[in-house]
PAZAPA-4460 file (N, C-alpha, C; in steps of 0.05 Angstrom, whole numbers, plus 32768, in hexadecimal, padded with zeros to 4 digits):
% residues 180
    n_x    n_y    n_z   ca_x   ca_y   ca_z    c_x    c_y    c_z   seq   type   mol
   7EE8   70C3   707E   7ED7   70BF   7096   7EC7   70D9   709B     1      R     A
   7EAE   70D6   709F   7E9D   70EE   70A5   7E99   70F0   70C3     2      A     A
   7E9A   7109   70CE   7E95   710C   70EA   7E7A   7102   70F3     3      P     A
   7E78   70F7   710A   7E5F   70ED   7115   7E4F   7104   7121     4      I     A
   7E5D   7117   712D   7E50   712C   713C   7E5D   7147   7136     5      F     A
   7E4E   7159   712C   7E58   7175   7128   7E4A   7186   713D     6      R     A
   7E5B   7196   714A   7E50   71A5   7161   7E5E   71BF   7166     7      Y     A
   7E52   71D0   7176   7E5E   71E9   7180   7E5B   71E9   719E     8      T     A
   7E71   71EF   71AC   7E70   71F2   71C9   7E76   7210   71CF     9      V     A
   7E65   721B   71E0   7E69   7237   71E9   7E6E   7237   7207    10      R     A
   7E84   7244   720E   7E8A   7247   722B   7E87   7265   7231    11      Y     A
   7E77   726B   7246   7E73   7286   724E   7E7C   7288   726B    12      T     A
   7E8E   729C   7270   7E98   72A0   728B   7E8B   72B9   7296    13      I     A
   7E7E   72B7   72AD   7E6F   72CC   72B9   7E7E   72DA   72CF    14      F     A
   7E76   72F2   72D6   7E84   7302   72EB   7E84   72F4   7306    15      D     A
   7E70   72E3   730C   7E6E   72D6   7326   7E7F   72BC   7327    16      D     A
   7E8E   72B6   7311   7E9F   729E   7311   7E92   7286   7304    17      G     A
   7E79   7288   72FD   7E6A   7273   72F1   7E73   726F   72D4    18      R     A
   7E73   7256   72CB   7E7A   7250   72AF   7E62   7242   72A2    19      I     A
   7E58   724D   728D   7E42   7241   727E   7E4E   7231   7267    20      G     A
   7E43   7219   7263   7E4B   7207   724D   7E33   7200   723D    21      V     A
   7E34   7206   7223   7E1D   7200   7211   7E28   71F0   71F9    22      E     A
   7E1B   71D9   71F5   7E22   71C7   71DF   7E0A   71C5   71CC    23      L     A
   7E0F   71CC   71B3   7DFA   71C8   719E   7E07   71B8   7188    24      E     A
   7DF9   71A4   717E   7E05   7194   7169   7DF1   7183   715B    25      G     A
   7DFB   7176   7146   7DEB   7164   7136   7DFA   714B   7131    26      K     A
   7DEE   7134   7137   7DF9   711A   7132   7DF3   7113   7115    27      V     A
   7E06   7108   7106   7E02   7101   70EA   7DEA   70EE   70E8    28      R     A
   7DD9   70F3   70D4   7DC0   70E4   70D1   7DC4   70C6   70CF    29      E     A
   7DD9   70BD   70C1   7DDC   70A0   70BE   7DEF   7094   70D3    30      N     A
   7DF5   70A4   70E7   7E06   709A   70FD   7DF7   7087   710F    31      A     A
   7E06   7074   7119   7DFB   7061   712D   7DF6   7070   7147    32      Y     A
   7DEA   7064   715A   7DE5   7071   7174   7DFF   7076   7183    33      W     A
   7DFE   708A   7195   7E16   7091   71A5   7E15   7084   71C0    34      L     A
   7E2B   707A   71CA   7E2C   706E   71E5   7E27   7083   71FB    35      P     A
   7E32   709B   71F7   7E2E   70B1   720A   7E37   70CB   71FD    36      R     A
   7E2E   70E1   7207   7E37   70FB   71FD   7E39   710E   7214    37      L     A
   7E50   7119   7218   7E54   712C   722E   7E71   7135   7230    38      G     A
   7E77   713E   7248   7E91   714A   724E   7E9F   713A   7265    39      F     A
   7EB9   7139   7264   7EC8   712D   727A   7EDC   7142   7284    40      E     A
   7EDB   7147   729E   7EEC   715B   72AB   7EFC   714D   72C0    41      L     A
   7F14   7158   72C6   7F25   714D   72DB   7F28   7160   72F2    42      D     A
   7F28   7155   730A   7F2E   7164   7322   7F46   7156   732F    43      L     A
   7F57   7165   733E   7F6D   7158   734B   7F64   7146   7362    44      P     A
   7F75   7133   736A   7F6F   7121   7380   7F67   7131   7398    45      A     A
   7F56   7125   73A9   7F4D   7133   73C1   7F31   713E   73BD    46      G     A
   7F27   713E   73A5   7F0C   7148   739F   7EFA   7131   7396    47      H     A
   7EFB   711B   73A5   7EEC   7104   739C   7ED0   7101   73A9    48      D     A
   7ECA   7111   73BD   7EB0   7111   73CA   7E9D   7123   73BA    49      R     A
   7E85   7119   73B6   7E72   712A   73A7   7E55   7125   73B2    50      F     A
   7E44   7137   73AA   7E28   7137   73B2   7E18   713E   7398    51      C     A
   7E02   7130   7394   7DF2   7136   737D   7DD4   7133   7383    52      Y     A
   7DC4   7142   7374   7DA7   713E   7375   7D9F   7132   735A    53      Y     A
   7D97   7118   735B   7D90   710A   7343   7D88   70EE   734A    54      G     A
   7D8A   70DB   7337   7D82   70BF   733C   7D9A   70B1   734A    55      M     A
   7D93   70A2   735F   7DA8   7094   736D   7D9B   7080   7381    56      G     A
   7DA9   7076   7394   7DC5   707C   7399   7DD8   706B   7388    57      P     A
   7DD0   7055   737E   7DE2   7045   736D   7DE3   704F   7351    58      G     A
   7DF6   7044   7341   7DF8   704C   7325   7DDE   7045   7317    59      E     A
   7DD7   7056   7303   7DBE   7051   72F3   7DC1   705B   72D7    60      N     A
   7DB4   704D   72C5   7DB6   7053   72A8   7D99   7051   729D    61      Y     A
   7D96   7059   7284   7D7C   705A   7278   7D6D   703F   727A    62      R     A
   7D7B   7029   7278   7D6F   700F   7278   7D74   7000   7293    63      D     A
   7D7E   700E   72A6   7D83   7002   72C1   7D7F   7018   72D6    64      M     A
   7D65   701F   72DB   7D61   7036   72ED   7D49   7032   72FF    65      C     A
   7D3B   701B   72FE   7D23   7017   730E   7D2A   7014   732C    66      H     A
   7D43   700F   7333   7D4B   700C   734F   7D52   7027   735B    67      H     A
   7D54   703C   734A   7D5E   7056   7354   7D46   7069   7359    68      A     A
   7D4B   707D   7369   7D37   7091   736F   7D44   70AD   736F    69      W     A
   7D33   70C1   736C   7D3C   70DC   736C   7D42   70E5   7389    70      M     A
   7D59   70F2   738D   7D60   70FB   73A7   7D7B   7109   73A8    71      G     A
   7D83   7111   73C0   7D9D   711D   73C3   7DAF   7107   73CF    72      K     A
   7DC6   7102   73C2   7DD8   70ED   73CA   7DF4   70F7   73CC    73      F     A
   7E04   70EA   73DD   7E20   70EF   73E0   7E30   70D6   73DA    74      E     A
   7E47   70D9   73CE   7E58   70C2   73C7   7E75   70CB   73C4    75      S     A
   7E85   70B7   73BC   7EA1   70BD   73B5   7EA8   70AF   739B    76      T     A
   7EBE   70B7   738F   7EC7   70AA   7376   7ECC   708C   737B    77      A     A
   7ED7   7085   7392   7EDD   7069   7398   7EC3   7059   739C    78      D     A
   7EAF   7065   73A9   7E96   7057   73AD   7E87   7052   7393    79      A     A
   7E8B   7063   737F   7E7D   7061   7366   7E89   704C   7353    80      E     A
   7EA1   7044   7359   7EAF   7030   7348   7EA1   7015   734A    81      Y     A
   7E9C   7008   7333   7E91   6FED   7332   7EA6   6FDC   7323    82      V     A
   7EB0   6FC8   7331   7EC6   6FB7   7325   7EBB   6FA3   7311    83      P     A
   7EB0   6FAD   72FB   7EA7   6F9A   72E6   7EBE   6F89   72DC    84      Y     A
   7EB9   6F71   72D4   7ECE   6F5F   72CB   7EDD   6F6C   72B4    85      V     A
   7ECF   6F78   72A1   7EDB   6F88   728C   7ED7   6FA5   7293    86      H     A
   7EEC   6FB4   729A   7EE8   6FD0   72A3   7ED8   6FE0   728F    87      P     A
   7EC6   6FF0   729A   7EB4   7001   728A   7EAB   7018   729B    88      Q     A
   7E9E   702B   728E   7E93   7042   729D   7E80   7038   72B2    89      E     A
   7E7F   7047   72C8   7E70   703F   72E0   7E66   7058   72EE    90      H     A
   7E53   7053   7301   7E4B   7069   7313   7E3A   707F   7306    91      G     A
   7E2D   7079   72EF   7E1C   708D   72E2   7E04   7093   72F3    92      N     A
   7DFB   70AD   72F3   7DE3   70B5   7300   7DD3   70C6   72EC    93      H     A
   7DB9   70BF   72EA   7DA7   70CD   72D7   7D97   70E3   72E6    94      M     A
   7D8B   70F4   72D5   7D78   7109   72DF   7D84   711A   72F4    95      A     A
   7D9E   7120   72F1   7DAC   7131   7305   7DA5   714E   7300    96      V     A
   7D9E   715C   7315   7D99   7178   7315   7DB1   7189   731E    97      K     A
   7DC0   717D   7331   7DD7   718B   733C   7DEC   7177   7346    98      E     A
   7E05   717D   7340   7E1C   716D   734A   7E2F   7180   7357    99      L     A
   7E37   717A   7370   7E4B   718A   737F   7E63   7179   7384   100      S     A
   7E7A   7182   737C   7E93   7174   7380   7EAA   7188   7383   101      I     A
   7EBB   7183   7396   7ED1   7196   739B   7EC5   71B2   73A0   102      G     A
   7ECF   71C6   7393   7EC4   71E1   7396   7EB2   71E9   737E   103      N     A
   7EA6   71D5   7371   7E96   71DA   735A   7E7A   71CE   735D   104      L     A
   7E67   71DC   7350   7E4B   71D3   734F   7E43   71D3   7331   105      I     A
   7E39   71BD   7328   7E30   71BA   730C   7E12   71BA   730C   106      F     A
   7E06   71CB   72FB   7DE9   71CC   72F9   7DE2   71CB   72DB   107      R     A
   7DCE   71BB   72D4   7DC6   71B9   72B8   7DAE   71CB   72B1   108      G     A
   7DAD   71D3   7298   7D95   71E1   728E   7D7D   71CE   7291   109      K     A
   7D82   71B5   728A   7D70   719F   728E   7D80   718A   729E   110      D     A
   7D72   7174   72A6   7D80   715F   72B4   7D97   7154   72A2   111      A     A
   7DAC   714B   72AF   7DC3   713F   72A1   7DCA   7125   72AF   112      F     A
   7DDE   7118   72A4   7DE9   70FF   72B1   7E05   7105   72B9   113      E     A
   7E0E   70F8   72CE   7E29   70FC   72D8   7E35   70E3   72E4   114      C     A
   7E4F   70E3   72E5   7E5E   70CD   72F2   7E78   70D9   72FD   115      A     A
   7E82   70CE   7313   7E9B   70D7   731F   7EAC   70BE   7322   116      V     A
   7EC5   70BF   7318   7ED5   70A7   7318   7EF3   70AD   731C   117      S     A
   7F02   7099   7324   7F1F   709C   7325   7F2C   7097   730A   118      R     A
   7F1C   708F   72F6   7F27   7087   72DC   7F1A   7097   72C6   119      Y     A
   7F2A   709D   72B1   7F1F   70AB   729A   7F0F   7096   7289   120      T     A
   7EFE   70A0   7278   7EF0   708E   7265   7F04   707E   7254   121      A     A
   7F1A   708B   724C   7F2E   707E   723C   7F3D   7068   724C   122      L     A
   7F43   706D   7265   7F4F   7059   7276   7F3E   7040   7278   123      D     A
   7F24   7044   727B   7F11   702E   727E   7F0F   701F   7263   124      L     A
   7F0F   702D   724D   7F0D   7021   7233   7F26   7010   722C   125      D     A
   7F3D   7019   7234   7F56   700B   722E   7F5B   6FF2   723F   126      R     A
   7F51   6FF2   7257   7F56   6FDB   7269   7F44   6FC4   7262   127      A     A
   7F50   6FAD   7261   7F40   6F94   725B   7F38   6F86   7274   128      K     A
   7F48   6F8B   728A   7F42   6F7E   72A4   7F46   6F93   72BA   129      H     A
   7F3A   6F8F   72D1   7F3B   6FA3   72E6   7F57   6FA7   72F0   130      T     A
   7F69   6F93   72EF   7F84   6F97   72F8   7F94   6FA9   72E6   131      D     A
   7F8A   6FAF   72CE   7F98   6FC1   72BC   7F91   6FDE   72C0   132      E     A
   7F7D   6FE4   72D1   7F75   6FFF   72D6   7F89   700E   72E7   133      L     A
   7F91   7025   72DF   7FA3   7036   72EF   7F97   7052   72F0   134      R     A
   7F93   705C   7308   7F89   7077   730C   7FA0   708B   7308   135      S     A
   7F9A   70A1   72FC   7FAF   70B6   72F9   7FAF   70C8   7312   136      D     A
   7F9F   70C2   7326   7F9E   70D2   733F   7F89   70E8   733E   137      G     A
   7F7F   70EE   7327   7F6A   7103   7325   7F4E   70F6   7329   138      N     A
   7F3B   7108   732C   7F1F   7100   732E   7F13   7109   7313   139      V     A
   7F05   70F7   7306   7EFA   70FD   72EB   7EDB   70FF   72ED   140      H     A
   7ED1   7115   72E4   7EB4   711B   72E5   7EAA   711A   72C9   141      I     A
   7E94   710B   72C5   7E87   710B   72AB   7E6B   7119   72AE   142      R     A
   7E68   712D   729E   7E4E   713C   729D   7E43   7135   7281   143      I     A
   7E2E   7125   7281   7E24   711C   7267   7E08   7127   7261   144      D     A
   7E05   712C   7247   7DEA   7132   723C   7DD9   711A   7241   145      Y     A
   7DE2   7103   7237   7DD4   70EA   723C   7DE8   70D3   7237   146      K     A
   7DE1   70BC   7241   7DF1   70A4   723D   7DDD   708E   7235   147      M     A
   7DE6   707E   7222   7DD5   7067   721A   7DD4   7053   7230   148      S     A
   7DC0   7041   722F   7DBE   702C   7243   7DD5   7018   7241   149      G     A
   7DD4   7006   7253   7DE9   6FF2   7255   7DE5   6FDB   7242   150      L     A
   7DCD   6FD1   723F   7DC8   6FB9   7230   7DD7   6FA2   723D   151      G     A
   7DDD   6F8E   722D   7DEE   6F79   7238   7E00   6F6F   7221   152      S     A
   7E0A   6F82   7211   7E1A   6F7B   71FA   7E33   6F6A   7200   153      G     A
   7E3C   6F6B   7219   7E54   6F5B   721F   7E4D   6F3D   7222   154      S     A
   7E33   6F37   7227   7E2B   6F1B   722A   7E10   6F16   721E   155      C     A
   7E05   6F27   720E   7DEB   6F24   7202   7DE4   6F39   71EE   156      G     A
   7DCB   6F41   71ED   7DC2   6F55   71D9   7DCE   6F71   71DE   157      P     A
   7DCE   6F81   71C9   7DD6   6F9D   71CB   7DC1   6FAD   71DB   158      L     A
   7DC7   6FC6   71DF   7DB4   6FD8   71ED   7D9A   6FD9   71DC   159      V     A
   7D83   6FD6   71E9   7D6A   6FD8   71DB   7D67   6FF3   71CF   160      A     A
   7D5A   6FF5   71B9   7D58   700E   71A9   7D4D   7025   71BA   161      E     A
   7D3A   7021   71CB   7D2E   7037   71DB   7D41   7042   71F0   162      E     A
   7D57   7035   71F5   7D6B   703E   7209   7D84   7049   71FC   163      Y     A
   7D84   704C   71E2   7D9B   7056   71D4   7D9A   7075   71D1   164      R     A
   7DB1   7082   71D1   7DB2   709E   71CC   7DB3   70A1   71AD   165      L     A
   7D9B   70A6   71A1   7D99   70A7   7184   7D90   70C2   717A   166      Q     A
   7D8E   70D6   718C   7D86   70F0   7184   7D9A   70FC   7170   167      E     A
   7D90   710C   715E   7DA1   7118   714A   7DA7   7135   7150   168      K     A
   7D94   7143   715D   7D98   715F   7164   7D9D   7161   7182   169      D     A
   7DB4   716C   7189   7DBC   716D   71A5   7DBE   718A   71AF   170      I     A
   7DB1   718F   71C5   7DB2   71AA   71D2   7DB6   71A4   71F0   171      D     A
   7DCE   71AA   71FA   7DD5   71A3   7215   7DE3   71BB   7222   172      F     A
   7DDB   71C2   723A   7DE8   71D8   7248   7DE9   71D3   7266   173      A     A
   7DFF   71DB   7271   7E02   71D9   728E   7E15   71F0   7297   174      F     A
   7E15   71F5   72B1   7E26   720A   72BC   7E37   71FE   72D3   175      S     A
   7E4E   720A   72D6   7E60   7203   72EC   7E62   721B   72FE   176      I     A
   7E5B   7218   7317   7E5B   722E   732A   7E71   7229   733F   177      H     A
   7E7E   723E   7348   7E91   723B   735F   7E80   7237   7378   178      P     A
   7E88   7224   7389   7E79   721F   73A2   7E7F   7237   73B4   179      A     A
   7E6B   723E   73C4   7E6E   7255   73D6   7E74   724B   73F2   180      K     A
***
């Protein structure tokens, strides 16, 4: 088996407490498109309220975003949850410039995508029905370079080609700042 994505991640810790994250990589030329590419971080319970400047207020994706507008929005992990019949990722927000949650502020070199959930991506993938979902008590933050569109693969065609994450050269950077 050949790796789909070869990458280097650089973490830089600054004197002011800021952490820089830089991801550079190359997706294998003959690889299929990626569903999403990014990082998942955990915060302890009690840090579920967040504020962001990006597309909102509802969840939005590359192929489902005409209802959203750019602005500053507040939400919670519980409010972001969408009880899809088959559990899946939810609450994505595109074109995010800044996300504040707990005592942290995330800022991208360029716009990024984010989601805040009570469930890990793995929890959502493993559950076949909503009653099988179990939260581990943490709040899970996804900071993504990009996410492919939704399509309707569960009941129709796959994600249209123009909404797929098909880039081969990835350059993504963001920073994590302590809130003041």
